[in-house]
Each structure stands twice: as C-alpha cells, then as structure tokens.
C-alpha positions in Angstrom: -62.6 48.0 -30.1 -60.5 51.1 -28.6 -60.8 53.6 -26.0 -58.7 56.9 -27.0 -58.3 59.1 -24.7 -57.5 62.5 -26.0 -56.0 65.6 -24.2 -56.1 68.9 -26.1 -54.5 72.3 -24.1 -53.8 75.9 -25.4 -49.9 76.3 -26.5 -47.8 77.3 -23.5 -46.8 80.8 -25.5 -50.6 81.7 -25.6 -52.6 84.1 -22.7 -55.0 81.3 -21.0 -57.7 83.5 -20.0 -60.3 80.8 -19.2 -57.6 79.6 -16.9 -56.8 83.0 -15.2 -60.5 83.7 -14.6 -60.4 80.2 -12.4 -57.4 81.3 -10.6 -58.7 84.4 -9.5 -61.8 82.7 -8.5 -59.6 80.3 -6.3 -57.5 83.0 -5.1 -61.2 85.0 -4.2 -61.9 81.7 -2.2 -58.9 81.6 -0.3 -56.9 79.4 -2.5 -53.8 81.6 -2.6 -51.4 78.9 -3.1 -52.6 78.4 -6.7 -50.4 80.2 -8.8 -51.3 79.2 -12.4 -54.6 77.1 -13.9 -54.7 76.4 -18.3 -57.6 75.3 -19.0 -57.9 72.7 -21.9 -60.7 69.7 -23.1 -61.2 65.9 -22.6 -62.4 63.9 -25.1 -63.0 59.8 -25.1 -63.9 57.7 -28.2 -64.2 54.1 -28.2 -62.8 53.8 -32.0 -62.7 50.0 -34.1 -59.1 49.4 -34.9 -55.7 48.8 -33.7 -52.2 49.7 -33.9 -50.1 52.4 -35.8 -54.1 52.7 -38.3 -55.8 53.5 -35.3 -53.3 56.0 -34.1 -53.0 57.7 -37.4 -56.6 58.0 -37.6 -56.8 59.8 -34.4 -54.4 62.5 -35.2 -56.0 63.2 -38.2 -59.1 63.8 -36.2 -57.2 65.8 -34.2 -56.0 67.8 -37.1 -58.8 68.1 -38.6 -61.1 69.0 -36.2 -60.6 68.3 -32.5 -57.9 70.8 -31.9 -57.1 73.7 -33.5 -52.8 73.1 -34.3 -52.1 76.6 -34.8 -53.4 77.1 -31.0 -53.5 73.9 -28.9 -50.9 71.4 -28.7 -52.9 67.4 -28.4 -51.6 64.3 -27.1 -53.6 61.2 -26.7 -53.5 57.7 -25.4 -55.0 54.2 -26.8 -56.1 51.9 -24.1 -58.6 48.8 -24.1 
C-alpha cells in the first residue's frame, strides 16, 4: 500500500483572495514581515498499486476530481 501526498495550489497568475485575507490578518496581529500568502489544499491517500500505474492513476484523479486544472496546479509524492 502506498501513501500519496497531493499538494494543490492556485496558479501563480491568479489572485488568491483567501491568501490575502490571511496575510491581512497576520499583519493586523503584528506580523508585518509576511509579504504574500497563498492558500492551497493538501490531501493524503492510501492506495493499492505501485510504480507508473499508480502515478498515472493519481494524476488522473487530480485531473478529473481533486484539482481544477484550469485554475490550479498540483503535484504529488508517492511513499510507503
């Protein structure tokens, strides 16, 4: 069984409104050194399979459901 970690973020050209809210909140708390915040999604999945077949399956999951490829980028790591 493989542990897959998926990281999903907005594409860099898109405004991250949620990240801006977090940045402003941090500034209001006195953390003025925070220049930019980008908010994303993190998922962990345990899957049967291995190698290229597993990687292809995870990429398909990301393209079809987990991420919106029009506005989001994703990457994933496969571990034990």
